[in-house]
C-alpha positions as CSV (number, residue, x, y, z in Angstrom):
1,M,0.3,0.1,-0.3
2,F,1.1,3.6,-0.6
3,K,0.7,6.1,2.1
4,M,-0.9,8.8,0.6
5,T,-0.2,12.6,1.6
6,S,-1.4,15.9,0.2
7,S,0.6,18.0,-2.4
8,P,3.0,20.0,-2.7
9,H,6.0,16.9,-2.1
10,A,9.8,18.5,-2.6
11,H,12.8,16.3,-1.4
12,S,15.4,18.0,0.6
13,G,18.0,15.8,-1.1
14,K,18.9,15.2,2.8
15,L,19.9,11.1,3.3
16,T,20.2,9.6,6.3
17,A,23.9,8.3,5.5
18,R,24.7,12.3,4.0
19,I,23.5,13.6,7.2
20,M,25.3,11.0,9.6
21,L,28.4,11.5,8.0
22,W,28.1,15.8,8.2
23,V,27.7,14.9,11.9
24,I,30.8,12.7,12.4
25,F,32.7,15.0,10.3
26,A,31.6,17.9,12.7
27,M,33.0,15.8,15.4
28,M,36.5,14.9,13.8
29,P,37.8,18.4,15.8
30,A,36.8,17.2,19.2
31,L,38.2,14.1,18.8
32,L,41.7,15.3,17.7
33,V,41.4,17.6,20.6
34,Q,40.5,14.8,23.0
35,I,43.2,12.3,21.1
36,Y,45.7,15.6,21.8
37,Y,45.2,16.4,25.5
38,F,44.0,12.5,26.9
39,G,46.2,10.6,24.6
40,F,45.3,7.5,22.0
41,G,42.8,5.9,24.9
42,V,40.0,7.9,22.6
43,L,41.0,6.1,19.6
44,I,41.8,3.0,20.6
45,Q,37.7,3.3,22.5
46,S,36.1,4.9,19.4
47,T,37.9,1.9,17.0
48,L,36.4,-0.8,19.5
49,A,33.0,1.0,20.2
50,I,32.4,1.2,16.0
51,S,34.0,-2.3,15.4
52,V,31.5,-3.9,18.3
53,A,28.5,-1.9,17.0
54,L,28.6,-2.8,13.5
55,L,28.6,-6.6,14.0
56,A,25.9,-6.3,16.4
57,E,23.3,-4.2,14.6
58,F,24.7,-6.9,11.3
59,I,24.1,-10.3,13.4
60,V,20.2,-8.5,14.9
61,L,19.7,-7.7,11.0
62,K,20.6,-11.1,10.1
63,L,18.3,-12.6,13.0
64,R,15.4,-10.3,12.1
65,G,15.5,-11.0,8.6
66,K,16.9,-7.9,6.7
67,K,19.1,-6.8,4.9
68,P,22.4,-5.8,7.1
69,L,24.1,-3.8,4.5
70,A,21.1,-1.6,3.7
71,Y,21.2,-0.5,7.4
72,L,24.9,-0.4,8.1
73,S,25.0,2.1,5.0
74,D,23.3,5.1,6.9
75,F,25.7,5.1,9.4
76,S,23.6,5.8,12.0
77,I,25.3,3.0,14.5
78,T,28.8,4.4,13.5
79,L,27.7,7.8,15.0
80,T,26.1,6.1,17.9
81,A,28.9,4.6,18.9
82,L,31.4,7.3,18.6
83,I,29.4,9.3,20.7
84,L,29.4,6.5,23.4
85,A,33.3,6.1,23.0
86,M,34.1,9.8,23.2
87,A,31.8,10.0,26.3
88,I,33.6,7.4,28.3
89,P,37.7,7.6,30.1
90,P,39.2,7.1,26.9
91,Y,41.7,4.2,29.4
92,A,38.5,2.4,30.7
93,P,38.7,-1.1,30.3
94,Y,37.5,-2.6,27.2
95,W,35.0,-4.4,28.6
96,I,33.4,-0.9,29.0
97,I,33.2,-0.3,26.1
98,L,31.8,-3.1,24.8
99,I,28.9,-3.5,27.2
100,G,27.6,0.0,26.8
101,T,28.1,-0.5,23.0
102,L,25.9,-3.6,22.9
103,C,23.4,-1.8,24.9
104,A,23.0,0.7,23.3
105,V,22.6,-1.1,19.9
106,L,20.6,-3.5,21.7
107,L,18.4,-1.7,24.3
108,G,17.9,1.7,23.0
109,K,18.3,1.0,19.3
110,Q,17.2,-2.7,18.2
111,V,14.5,-3.8,20.8
112,Y,12.4,-0.1,19.5
113,G,12.6,-2.0,15.8
114,G,16.1,0.5,14.5
115,L,16.3,3.8,13.4
116,G,13.2,5.7,13.1
117,Q,11.4,3.6,16.1
118,N,13.6,4.3,19.2
119,L,12.0,6.3,22.0
120,F,15.2,7.4,23.6
121,N,19.1,8.4,21.8
122,P,20.5,5.4,21.8
123,A,24.5,6.3,23.1
124,M,22.9,8.0,26.0
125,I,21.1,5.1,26.8
126,G,24.7,2.8,27.1
127,Y,26.0,5.5,29.0
128,V,24.0,5.4,31.8
129,I,24.0,2.1,32.1
130,L,27.5,2.3,32.2
131,L,27.7,5.4,34.2
132,I,24.9,3.6,37.1
133,S,26.7,0.2,36.9
134,F,30.3,0.9,36.9
135,P,30.4,4.1,38.3
136,L,34.0,4.0,39.5
137,Q,35.4,3.0,35.5
138,M,33.2,5.5,34.5
139,T,34.7,8.1,36.4
140,T,38.0,7.9,36.3
141,W,39.7,10.3,34.1
142,L,43.8,11.1,33.6
143,P,44.5,14.3,33.5
144,P,46.3,16.2,30.2
145,I,48.9,13.7,29.1
146,H,51.2,16.1,29.2
147,L,51.4,17.0,32.6
148,L,52.1,13.7,33.5
149,Q,56.0,12.6,33.5
150,E,55.8,9.7,31.3
151,P,52.6,10.1,28.8
152,P,51.2,7.2,27.7
153,T,52.2,5.9,24.1
154,F,50.1,4.1,21.8
155,P,51.2,0.5,23.4
156,D,50.4,1.8,26.8
157,A,47.4,3.3,25.9
158,L,46.7,-0.8,24.5
159,S,48.2,-2.2,27.5
160,L,45.9,0.0,30.1
161,I,42.7,-0.3,28.3
162,F,43.2,-4.6,28.0
163,S,45.3,-5.3,30.9
164,G,44.7,-2.1,33.9
165,V,48.8,-1.2,33.5
166,T,51.2,-0.2,31.1
167,T,53.8,-1.8,29.2
168,D,56.1,-0.5,32.1
169,G,53.7,-2.0,34.8
170,F,52.5,1.3,36.1
171,T,48.6,1.8,37.2
172,L,46.2,4.8,36.2
173,S,46.9,5.8,39.6
174,Q,50.3,5.4,39.5
175,L,50.5,7.3,36.7
176,T,48.5,10.9,38.2
177,Q,51.1,10.2,41.4
178,S,53.5,12.8,40.0
179,I,50.6,15.0,39.8
180,D,50.5,18.0,42.5
181,G,46.9,19.2,42.6
182,I,43.4,17.5,43.0
183,A,42.7,14.7,41.1
184,Q,39.1,13.5,41.1
185,A,36.7,12.3,37.9
186,T,36.1,15.8,36.3
187,P,36.4,19.3,37.1
188,L,32.9,19.4,37.7
189,D,33.1,16.4,39.9
190,S,36.1,18.0,41.5
191,A,34.1,21.4,42.4
192,K,30.5,19.3,43.7
193,I,33.3,17.8,46.3
194,F,34.8,20.9,47.0
195,Y,31.9,23.3,47.7
196,A,30.3,20.2,49.6
197,H,32.7,20.7,52.5
198,H,33.7,24.8,51.9
199,N,30.9,26.9,52.8
200,A,32.7,30.0,53.7
201,L,33.2,33.2,51.3
202,T,37.1,33.3,51.6
203,D,37.3,29.3,50.2
204,F,34.9,30.4,47.1
205,Y,37.7,33.6,46.7
206,E,40.3,30.4,47.0
207,L,38.8,28.8,44.4
208,I,38.3,31.3,42.1
209,K,42.3,32.7,42.3
210,M,42.8,28.7,41.0
211,P,40.7,29.5,37.4
212,I,39.2,25.7,38.3
213,F,42.0,23.0,39.5
214,M,45.6,23.8,39.7
215,A,48.3,21.3,38.8
216,N,51.8,22.2,39.0
217,G,50.7,25.8,38.1
218,T,48.7,24.5,35.1
219,D,44.9,24.8,34.6
220,F,43.6,21.4,36.0
221,A,40.9,21.8,33.6
222,Q,42.8,22.1,30.9
223,G,41.8,20.1,27.9
224,W,37.9,20.3,29.0
225,W,37.4,23.8,27.8
226,Q,39.2,22.9,24.8
227,V,37.1,20.1,23.5
228,N,33.9,21.9,24.6
229,L,35.4,24.4,22.2
230,A,35.9,22.6,19.7
231,F,31.9,20.5,20.3
232,L,30.9,24.0,20.1
233,L,32.4,24.9,16.3
234,G,31.4,21.5,15.1
235,G,27.7,22.7,16.2
236,L,27.9,25.7,14.3
237,F,29.0,24.1,11.0
238,L,26.2,22.1,11.5
239,I,23.4,24.6,12.0
240,L,25.5,26.5,9.1
241,K,24.6,23.5,7.0
242,R,21.1,23.2,8.2
243,T,21.7,19.6,9.2
244,I,20.4,20.1,12.8
245,H,18.1,23.0,14.0
246,W,18.7,25.6,16.0
247,Q,16.3,25.4,18.1
248,I,17.5,23.2,20.8
249,P,20.9,24.4,21.4
250,V,20.3,27.5,21.8
251,A,17.1,26.8,24.6
252,M,19.4,24.4,26.0
253,L,22.8,26.9,26.5
254,V,20.0,29.8,27.7
255,T,18.3,28.0,29.7
256,F,21.1,26.6,31.9
257,F,22.9,30.2,31.9
258,C,19.7,32.2,33.0
259,L,19.5,29.5,36.0
260,A,23.1,29.6,36.5
261,T,23.7,32.8,36.5
262,L,20.3,33.3,39.0
263,T,22.0,31.2,41.0
264,A,25.3,33.0,41.5
265,L,23.6,36.4,42.0
266,M,21.9,34.6,45.0
267,G,25.2,33.7,46.6
268,N,25.0,30.3,46.3
269,L,28.6,28.7,45.6
270,H,29.6,26.7,42.5
271,L,31.8,27.2,39.8
272,S,31.4,30.4,37.5
273,V,28.8,30.3,34.9
274,M,31.8,30.5,32.0
275,S,33.1,27.4,33.4
276,Q,30.1,25.2,33.7
277,M,29.2,26.6,30.4
278,F,32.7,24.4,29.0
279,S,33.0,21.3,31.3
280,G,31.6,18.1,31.2
281,A,29.4,17.1,28.4
282,M,27.3,20.7,27.9
283,M,28.1,21.3,24.0
284,F,28.8,18.0,23.5
285,G,25.1,17.3,24.7
286,A,23.7,20.4,22.8
287,F,25.0,19.9,19.4
288,F,25.5,16.4,19.2
289,I,22.9,14.5,21.3
290,A,19.7,16.6,22.2
291,T,20.0,17.6,18.1
292,D,18.7,13.7,17.8
293,P,16.0,14.3,15.6
294,V,14.7,10.3,16.0
295,T,13.8,11.3,19.9
296,T,13.6,14.7,20.1
297,S,10.4,17.3,19.1
298,I,9.5,18.0,15.8
299,T,7.7,21.4,15.6
300,P,9.7,24.2,15.8
301,R,7.9,25.5,18.7
302,G,8.5,21.9,20.1
303,K,12.4,22.0,19.7
304,L,12.6,25.2,22.0
305,V,10.6,23.7,24.6
306,F,12.6,20.3,24.6
307,G,16.0,22.2,24.7
308,A,14.8,24.1,27.2
309,L,13.3,21.5,29.5
310,V,17.1,19.6,28.8
311,G,18.9,23.0,30.2
312,L,16.3,22.7,33.6
313,F,17.2,19.4,34.2
314,V,20.9,19.9,33.7
315,Y,20.9,22.7,35.5
316,L,18.5,20.9,38.5
317,I,21.5,17.9,38.5
318,R,24.4,19.9,38.5
319,Y,23.2,22.0,41.5
320,Q,21.0,19.5,43.3
321,G,21.7,16.4,42.2
322,N,24.2,13.5,43.0
323,F,25.6,13.3,39.5
324,P,28.3,16.4,38.4
325,D,27.4,16.4,35.1
326,G,24.1,15.2,34.4
327,V,23.4,15.9,30.5
328,A,22.7,12.7,29.7
329,F,20.0,11.9,32.1
330,A,19.0,15.2,31.4
331,I,18.5,14.1,27.6
332,L,16.9,10.7,28.8
333,L,14.4,12.6,31.1
334,S,13.4,15.4,28.1
335,N,12.8,12.1,25.5
336,I,10.2,11.1,27.9
337,C,8.4,14.3,27.2
338,V,8.7,14.2,23.3
339,P,5.4,13.1,23.0
340,L,3.6,15.5,25.3
341,I,5.7,18.1,24.1
342,D,4.3,17.4,20.3
343,H,1.2,17.2,21.0
344,Y,0.7,20.8,22.7
345,T,2.8,22.7,20.2
346,R,1.9,21.0,16.8
347,P,1.2,23.7,14.7
348,R,-2.4,24.8,14.0
349,V,-4.1,23.1,10.5
350,A,-5.3,26.0,8.3
351,G,-8.8,26.5,8.3
352,Y,-9.4,24.5,11.4
353,R,-9.7,24.7,15.2
354,L,-7.2,23.9,17.6
355,E,-10.4,21.0,18.6
356,G,-9.8,20.2,14.9
357,R,-13.4,21.6,13.8
358,K,-13.9,24.1,10.9
């Protein structure tokens, strides 16, 4: 049977594969920056994730009686795997990325019937399962490698991921012993721990003096804001290419910025607003995860509401919740609200009232 719709009919020319390739291309600057600051582990994790994702999707499609090559050629699962790989610590054990990728493919995508039918962002499904199940491995981030006395080489990265030690027998914790500073999961996690134990105004000014945290006289957060800046530039490129819509990232960032600024004006202690904007997965989530066309609102007004909702959830989780970042949880919670958002933001049909009567 044919699906009958009213004219006029026009094809935008934006095929799924082309869109996915543009998004992957826009992520390359951030990937290179991550490799530069955090080492070859990012590249190894990305290769593992993409390989496992392609194999898992191929097997599932075969079992479902589909033609695997026709579905794999849209590069959607490649993008999902790359997003997940760039979200986890670069030197997490190999089984972390294997479990996360399988959860993303099976529980986040194929269990619903494949691309276009999934309710939640597949990469964030895999990430949240990992974060809840393996919090230690998922919060063990190495500082920028140039701060280490012995930066891990490519063989060291392979050895760390698959055996837990470098070729010289050093573990991740031993590699960071030379860092003279606070070494927690991320600057956001360090800030949350700091403010949980320091409430005096003098402590606030002490923190301001050392931009986020210092290590050997160097900004410990170095690498994080550069990665976020690379994601920002890649996202702006996608908007200019009209691959993604501007409403979601703008609404998300503006909502969070306004709430964080209001909180700062009220005297509540936390990282500065700009530090918040360029820490964690803020730009990554705003331009590359929240804009997933399948799991977000389809109406222009709905996209603004969806983006604002994500920004609100990120703010609540960062300032009031137990998790330091919260972007993944915010996006999944907002995915739940998409049908309701679309219902109340659908455009009015010409000649009909909102009730559907003439």
